[in-house]
PyMOL Python script that loads the backbone (N, CA, C, O; Angstrom):
from pymol import cmd

cmd.read_pdbstr("""\
ATOM      1  N   UNK A   1      19.682 -21.055 108.156  1.00  0.00           N
ATOM      2  CA  UNK A   1      21.173 -20.994 107.631  1.00  0.00           C
ATOM      3  C   UNK A   1      22.099 -19.762 107.271  1.00  0.00           C
ATOM      4  O   UNK A   1      21.926 -18.908 106.402  1.00  0.00           O
ATOM      5  N   UNK A   2      23.312 -19.936 108.343  1.00  0.00           N
ATOM      6  CA  UNK A   2      24.125 -19.021 107.933  1.00  0.00           C
ATOM      7  C   UNK A   2      24.580 -18.308 106.706  1.00  0.00           C
ATOM      8  O   UNK A   2      24.614 -18.942 105.652  1.00  0.00           O
ATOM      9  N   UNK A   3      24.940 -17.028 106.733  1.00  0.00           N
ATOM     10  CA  UNK A   3      25.560 -16.977 105.334  1.00  0.00           C
ATOM     11  C   UNK A   3      26.969 -17.370 105.441  1.00  0.00           C
ATOM     12  O   UNK A   3      27.505 -17.662 106.511  1.00  0.00           O
ATOM     13  N   UNK A   4      27.596 -17.370 104.216  1.00  0.00           N
ATOM     14  CA  UNK A   4      28.763 -18.155 103.702  1.00  0.00           C
ATOM     15  C   UNK A   4      29.582 -17.152 103.950  1.00  0.00           C
ATOM     16  O   UNK A   4      29.219 -16.073 103.481  1.00  0.00           O
ATOM     17  N   UNK A   5      31.094 -17.173 104.849  1.00  0.00           N
ATOM     18  CA  UNK A   5      31.916 -16.430 104.799  1.00  0.00           C
ATOM     19  C   UNK A   5      32.789 -16.561 104.101  1.00  0.00           C
ATOM     20  O   UNK A   5      32.810 -17.657 103.542  1.00  0.00           O
ATOM     21  N   UNK A   6      33.842 -15.665 103.783  1.00  0.00           N
ATOM     22  CA  UNK A   6      34.914 -15.981 103.407  1.00  0.00           C
ATOM     23  C   UNK A   6      36.024 -14.982 103.669  1.00  0.00           C
ATOM     24  O   UNK A   6      35.959 -13.753 103.723  1.00  0.00           O
ATOM     25  N   UNK A   7      37.148 -15.869 103.831  1.00  0.00           N
ATOM     26  CA  UNK A   7      38.730 -15.500 104.472  1.00  0.00           C
ATOM     27  C   UNK A   7      38.900 -14.127 103.563  1.00  0.00           C
ATOM     28  O   UNK A   7      38.459 -14.077 102.415  1.00  0.00           O
ATOM     29  N   UNK A   8      39.560 -13.057 104.172  1.00  0.00           N
ATOM     30  CA  UNK A   8      40.339 -11.818 103.472  1.00  0.00           C
ATOM     31  C   UNK A   8      41.151 -11.597 103.851  1.00  0.00           C
ATOM     32  O   UNK A   8      41.052 -11.758 105.068  1.00  0.00           O
ATOM     33  N   UNK A   9      42.521 -11.116 103.463  1.00  0.00           N
ATOM     34  CA  UNK A   9      43.553 -10.678 104.184  1.00  0.00           C
ATOM     35  C   UNK A   9      43.732  -8.873 104.055  1.00  0.00           C
ATOM     36  O   UNK A   9      44.045  -8.453 102.941  1.00  0.00           O
ATOM     37  N   UNK A  10      43.574  -8.060 104.954  1.00  0.00           N
ATOM     38  CA  UNK A  10      43.859  -6.643 104.322  1.00  0.00           C
ATOM     39  C   UNK A  10      44.931  -5.922 105.620  1.00  0.00           C
ATOM     40  O   UNK A  10      45.313  -6.492 106.643  1.00  0.00           O
ATOM     41  N   UNK A  11      45.210  -4.632 105.212  1.00  0.00           N
ATOM     42  CA  UNK A  11      46.440  -4.033 105.810  1.00  0.00           C
ATOM     43  C   UNK A  11      45.768  -2.890 106.683  1.00  0.00           C
ATOM     44  O   UNK A  11      45.311  -1.911 106.093  1.00  0.00           O
ATOM     45  N   UNK A  12      45.696  -2.968 107.938  1.00  0.00           N
ATOM     46  CA  UNK A  12      45.493  -1.624 108.924  1.00  0.00           C
ATOM     47  C   UNK A  12      46.632  -1.119 109.427  1.00  0.00           C
ATOM     48  O   UNK A  12      47.700  -1.724 109.523  1.00  0.00           O
ATOM     49  N   UNK A  13      46.384   0.111 109.784  1.00  0.00           N
ATOM     50  CA  UNK A  13      46.997   0.767 110.311  1.00  0.00           C
ATOM     51  C   UNK A  13      47.436   0.289 111.799  1.00  0.00           C
ATOM     52  O   UNK A  13      46.574  -0.309 112.443  1.00  0.00           O
ATOM     53  N   UNK A  14      48.760   0.512 112.426  1.00  0.00           N
ATOM     54  CA  UNK A  14      48.636  -0.504 113.542  1.00  0.00           C
ATOM     55  C   UNK A  14      47.831   0.745 114.703  1.00  0.00           C
ATOM     56  O   UNK A  14      47.063   0.119 115.434  1.00  0.00           O
ATOM     57  N   UNK A  15      47.815   2.165 115.015  1.00  0.00           N
ATOM     58  CA  UNK A  15      46.827   2.493 115.846  1.00  0.00           C
ATOM     59  C   UNK A  15      45.355   2.173 115.251  1.00  0.00           C
ATOM     60  O   UNK A  15      44.842   1.499 116.145  1.00  0.00           O
ATOM     61  N   UNK A  16      44.631   2.274 114.452  1.00  0.00           N
ATOM     62  CA  UNK A  16      43.499   1.569 113.898  1.00  0.00           C
ATOM     63  C   UNK A  16      43.565   0.366 114.631  1.00  0.00           C
ATOM     64  O   UNK A  16      42.923   0.444 115.679  1.00  0.00           O
ATOM     65  N   UNK A  17      43.953  -0.394 114.501  1.00  0.00           N
ATOM     66  CA  UNK A  17      43.735  -2.021 114.878  1.00  0.00           C
ATOM     67  C   UNK A  17      43.345  -2.041 116.476  1.00  0.00           C
ATOM     68  O   UNK A  17      42.288  -2.414 116.984  1.00  0.00           O
ATOM     69  N   UNK A  18      44.816  -1.399 117.265  1.00  0.00           N
ATOM     70  CA  UNK A  18      44.469  -1.395 118.478  1.00  0.00           C
ATOM     71  C   UNK A  18      43.801  -0.811 118.892  1.00  0.00           C
ATOM     72  O   UNK A  18      43.840  -0.760 120.121  1.00  0.00           O
ATOM     73  N   UNK A  19      42.858  -0.071 118.251  1.00  0.00           N
ATOM     74  CA  UNK A  19      41.574   0.500 118.836  1.00  0.00           C
ATOM     75  C   UNK A  19      39.901  -0.489 118.512  1.00  0.00           C
ATOM     76  O   UNK A  19      38.819  -0.491 119.099  1.00  0.00           O
ATOM     77  N   UNK A  20      40.432  -1.227 117.306  1.00  0.00           N
ATOM     78  CA  UNK A  20      39.204  -1.818 116.693  1.00  0.00           C
ATOM     79  C   UNK A  20      39.458  -3.313 118.209  1.00  0.00           C
ATOM     80  O   UNK A  20      38.632  -3.785 118.990  1.00  0.00           O
ATOM     81  N   UNK A  21      40.580  -3.531 118.068  1.00  0.00           N
ATOM     82  CA  UNK A  21      40.830  -4.884 119.359  1.00  0.00           C
ATOM     83  C   UNK A  21      40.393  -4.598 120.626  1.00  0.00           C
ATOM     84  O   UNK A  21      39.927  -5.479 121.347  1.00  0.00           O
ATOM     85  N   UNK A  22      40.524  -3.165 121.057  1.00  0.00           N
ATOM     86  CA  UNK A  22      40.184  -3.192 122.169  1.00  0.00           C
ATOM     87  C   UNK A  22      38.712  -2.800 122.468  1.00  0.00           C
ATOM     88  O   UNK A  22      38.220  -2.834 123.596  1.00  0.00           O
ATOM     89  N   UNK A  23      38.003  -2.389 121.231  1.00  0.00           N
ATOM     90  CA  UNK A  23      36.815  -2.286 121.331  1.00  0.00           C
ATOM     91  C   UNK A  23      35.838  -3.718 121.262  1.00  0.00           C
ATOM     92  O   UNK A  23      34.962  -4.173 121.997  1.00  0.00           O
ATOM     93  N   UNK A  24      36.352  -4.080 120.225  1.00  0.00           N
ATOM     94  CA  UNK A  24      36.229  -5.908 120.166  1.00  0.00           C
ATOM     95  C   UNK A  24      35.599  -5.762 121.632  1.00  0.00           C
ATOM     96  O   UNK A  24      34.521  -5.399 122.102  1.00  0.00           O
ATOM     97  N   UNK A  25      37.126  -6.345 122.230  1.00  0.00           N
ATOM     98  CA  UNK A  25      37.141  -6.642 123.431  1.00  0.00           C
ATOM     99  C   UNK A  25      36.177  -6.316 124.526  1.00  0.00           C
ATOM    100  O   UNK A  25      35.539  -7.129 125.195  1.00  0.00           O
ATOM    101  N   UNK A  26      36.160  -5.053 124.612  1.00  0.00           N
ATOM    102  CA  UNK A  26      34.749  -4.371 125.371  1.00  0.00           C
ATOM    103  C   UNK A  26      33.444  -4.744 125.506  1.00  0.00           C
ATOM    104  O   UNK A  26      32.693  -4.698 126.480  1.00  0.00           O
ATOM    105  N   UNK A  27      33.230  -5.248 124.007  1.00  0.00           N
ATOM    106  CA  UNK A  27      31.874  -5.751 123.519  1.00  0.00           C
ATOM    107  C   UNK A  27      31.585  -7.189 123.702  1.00  0.00           C
ATOM    108  O   UNK A  27      30.475  -7.717 123.637  1.00  0.00           O
ATOM    109  N   UNK A  28      32.995  -7.893 123.998  1.00  0.00           N
ATOM    110  CA  UNK A  28      33.003  -9.757 123.729  1.00  0.00           C
ATOM    111  C   UNK A  28      32.240 -10.220 122.723  1.00  0.00           C
ATOM    112  O   UNK A  28      31.146 -10.779 122.647  1.00  0.00           O
ATOM    113  N   UNK A  29      33.430  -9.705 121.637  1.00  0.00           N
ATOM    114  CA  UNK A  29      33.252  -9.780 120.457  1.00  0.00           C
ATOM    115  C   UNK A  29      34.676 -10.094 119.656  1.00  0.00           C
ATOM    116  O   UNK A  29      35.770  -9.593 119.915  1.00  0.00           O
ATOM    117  N   UNK A  30      34.347 -11.121 118.544  1.00  0.00           N
ATOM    118  CA  UNK A  30      36.150 -11.434 117.877  1.00  0.00           C
ATOM    119  C   UNK A  30      36.290  -9.827 117.311  1.00  0.00           C
ATOM    120  O   UNK A  30      35.432  -8.955 117.177  1.00  0.00           O
ATOM    121  N   UNK A  31      37.902  -9.831 117.014  1.00  0.00           N
ATOM    122  CA  UNK A  31      38.063  -8.734 115.987  1.00  0.00           C
ATOM    123  C   UNK A  31      37.663  -8.848 114.746  1.00  0.00           C
ATOM    124  O   UNK A  31      37.894  -7.812 114.123  1.00  0.00           O
ATOM    125  N   UNK A  32      36.992  -9.940 113.910  1.00  0.00           N
ATOM    126  CA  UNK A  32      36.106  -9.923 112.862  1.00  0.00           C
ATOM    127  C   UNK A  32      35.036 -10.102 113.141  1.00  0.00           C
ATOM    128  O   UNK A  32      34.445  -9.797 112.105  1.00  0.00           O
ATOM    129  N   UNK A  33      34.068 -10.497 114.079  1.00  0.00           N
ATOM    130  CA  UNK A  33      32.834  -9.837 114.143  1.00  0.00           C
ATOM    131  C   UNK A  33      32.745  -8.574 114.139  1.00  0.00           C
ATOM    132  O   UNK A  33      31.976  -7.932 113.424  1.00  0.00           O
ATOM    133  N   UNK A  34      33.610  -8.074 115.022  1.00  0.00           N
ATOM    134  CA  UNK A  34      33.158  -6.595 115.171  1.00  0.00           C
ATOM    135  C   UNK A  34      33.412  -5.672 114.288  1.00  0.00           C
ATOM    136  O   UNK A  34      32.962  -4.527 114.253  1.00  0.00           O
ATOM    137  N   UNK A  35      34.457  -6.404 113.264  1.00  0.00           N
ATOM    138  CA  UNK A  35      34.896  -5.599 112.090  1.00  0.00           C
ATOM    139  C   UNK A  35      33.489  -5.719 110.857  1.00  0.00           C
ATOM    140  O   UNK A  35      32.859  -4.929 110.153  1.00  0.00           O
ATOM    141  N   UNK A  36      33.491  -6.891 111.071  1.00  0.00           N
ATOM    142  CA  UNK A  36      31.882  -7.039 110.138  1.00  0.00           C
ATOM    143  C   UNK A  36      30.738  -6.554 110.748  1.00  0.00           C
ATOM    144  O   UNK A  36      29.785  -6.624 109.972  1.00  0.00           O
ATOM    145  N   UNK A  37      30.410  -6.026 111.978  1.00  0.00           N
ATOM    146  CA  UNK A  37      29.110  -5.301 112.715  1.00  0.00           C
ATOM    147  C   UNK A  37      29.559  -3.707 111.932  1.00  0.00           C
ATOM    148  O   UNK A  37      28.787  -3.086 111.201  1.00  0.00           O
ATOM    149  N   UNK A  38      30.743  -3.327 112.231  1.00  0.00           N
ATOM    150  CA  UNK A  38      31.343  -1.780 111.730  1.00  0.00           C
ATOM    151  C   UNK A  38      30.824  -1.940 110.341  1.00  0.00           C
ATOM    152  O   UNK A  38      29.836  -1.331 109.931  1.00  0.00           O
ATOM    153  N   UNK A  39      31.594  -2.865 109.560  1.00  0.00           N
ATOM    154  CA  UNK A  39      31.198  -2.298 108.079  1.00  0.00           C
ATOM    155  C   UNK A  39      29.846  -2.211 107.676  1.00  0.00           C
ATOM    156  O   UNK A  39      29.449  -1.487 106.764  1.00  0.00           O
ATOM    157  N   UNK A  40      28.882  -3.236 108.625  1.00  0.00           N
ATOM    158  CA  UNK A  40      27.518  -3.557 107.928  1.00  0.00           C
ATOM    159  C   UNK A  40      26.687  -2.432 108.465  1.00  0.00           C
ATOM    160  O   UNK A  40      25.601  -2.215 107.926  1.00  0.00           O
ATOM    161  N   UNK A  41      27.090  -1.684 109.488  1.00  0.00           N
ATOM    162  CA  UNK A  41      26.389  -0.341 110.050  1.00  0.00           C
ATOM    163  C   UNK A  41      26.838   0.558 109.228  1.00  0.00           C
ATOM    164  O   UNK A  41      25.894   1.272 108.888  1.00  0.00           O
ATOM    165  N   UNK A  42      28.004   0.939 108.644  1.00  0.00           N
ATOM    166  CA  UNK A  42      28.273   1.618 107.828  1.00  0.00           C
ATOM    167  C   UNK A  42      27.553   1.787 106.431  1.00  0.00           C
ATOM    168  O   UNK A  42      27.194   2.808 105.843  1.00  0.00           O
ATOM    169  N   UNK A  43      27.439   0.105 106.005  1.00  0.00           N
ATOM    170  CA  UNK A  43      26.956   0.165 104.509  1.00  0.00           C
ATOM    171  C   UNK A  43      25.225   0.667 104.986  1.00  0.00           C
ATOM    172  O   UNK A  43      24.421   1.002 104.116  1.00  0.00           O
ATOM    173  N   UNK A  44      24.959   0.649 106.062  1.00  0.00           N
ATOM    174  CA  UNK A  44      23.240   0.372 106.619  1.00  0.00           C
ATOM    175  C   UNK A  44      23.301   2.185 106.239  1.00  0.00           C
ATOM    176  O   UNK A  44      22.495   2.620 105.416  1.00  0.00           O
ATOM    177  N   UNK A  45      24.312   3.140 106.914  1.00  0.00           N
ATOM    178  CA  UNK A  45      24.153   4.515 106.836  1.00  0.00           C
ATOM    179  C   UNK A  45      24.451   5.005 105.328  1.00  0.00           C
ATOM    180  O   UNK A  45      23.816   5.956 104.873  1.00  0.00           O
ATOM    181  N   UNK A  46      25.359   4.387 104.617  1.00  0.00           N
ATOM    182  CA  UNK A  46      25.711   4.835 103.132  1.00  0.00           C
ATOM    183  C   UNK A  46      24.184   4.812 102.904  1.00  0.00           C
ATOM    184  O   UNK A  46      23.483   5.821 102.976  1.00  0.00           O
ATOM    185  N   UNK A  47      23.693   3.470 102.599  1.00  0.00           N
ATOM    186  CA  UNK A  47      22.683   3.411 101.534  1.00  0.00           C
ATOM    187  C   UNK A  47      21.105   4.391 102.316  1.00  0.00           C
ATOM    188  O   UNK A  47      20.037   4.564 101.729  1.00  0.00           O
ATOM    189  N   UNK A  48      21.345   4.723 103.293  1.00  0.00           N
ATOM    190  CA  UNK A  48      20.205   5.707 103.746  1.00  0.00           C
ATOM    191  C   UNK A  48      20.309   6.829 103.344  1.00  0.00           C
ATOM    192  O   UNK A  48      19.334   7.387 102.839  1.00  0.00           O
ATOM    193  N   UNK A  49      21.260   7.317 103.438  1.00  0.00           N
ATOM    194  CA  UNK A  49      21.875   8.710 103.011  1.00  0.00           C
ATOM    195  C   UNK A  49      21.904   9.232 101.460  1.00  0.00           C
ATOM    196  O   UNK A  49      21.963  10.396 101.062  1.00  0.00           O
ATOM    197  N   UNK A  50      21.823   7.590 100.438  1.00  0.00           N
ATOM    198  CA  UNK A  50      22.008   8.034  98.953  1.00  0.00           C
ATOM    199  C   UNK A  50      20.438   7.790  98.700  1.00  0.00           C
ATOM    200  O   UNK A  50      20.065   8.182  97.594  1.00  0.00           O
ATOM    201  N   UNK A  51      19.311   7.137  99.632  1.00  0.00           N
ATOM    202  CA  UNK A  51      17.806   7.268  99.801  1.00  0.00           C
ATOM    203  C   UNK A  51      17.664   8.852  99.154  1.00  0.00           C
ATOM    204  O   UNK A  51      17.275   9.323  98.085  1.00  0.00           O
ATOM    205  N   UNK A  52      18.176   9.358 100.359  1.00  0.00           N
ATOM    206  CA  UNK A  52      17.388  10.412 100.784  1.00  0.00           C
ATOM    207  C   UNK A  52      17.884  11.795  99.708  1.00  0.00           C
ATOM    208  O   UNK A  52      17.355  12.899  99.837  1.00  0.00           O
TER     209      UNK A  52
END
""", "prot")
cmd.dss("prot")
cmd.show_as("cartoon", "prot")
cmd.util.cbc("prot")
cmd.orient("prot")
């Protein structure tokens, strides 16, 4: 079963949003999927750094 998802509203800088949209499109992902991937990777990396 897929994890439940929850909608949130955030405000991003225009230049950041344009970069994220372009990169998501290059990777054939929706903006939401791409932001989720980035955040998961960031949190995974942060967790590794805390352990060391």
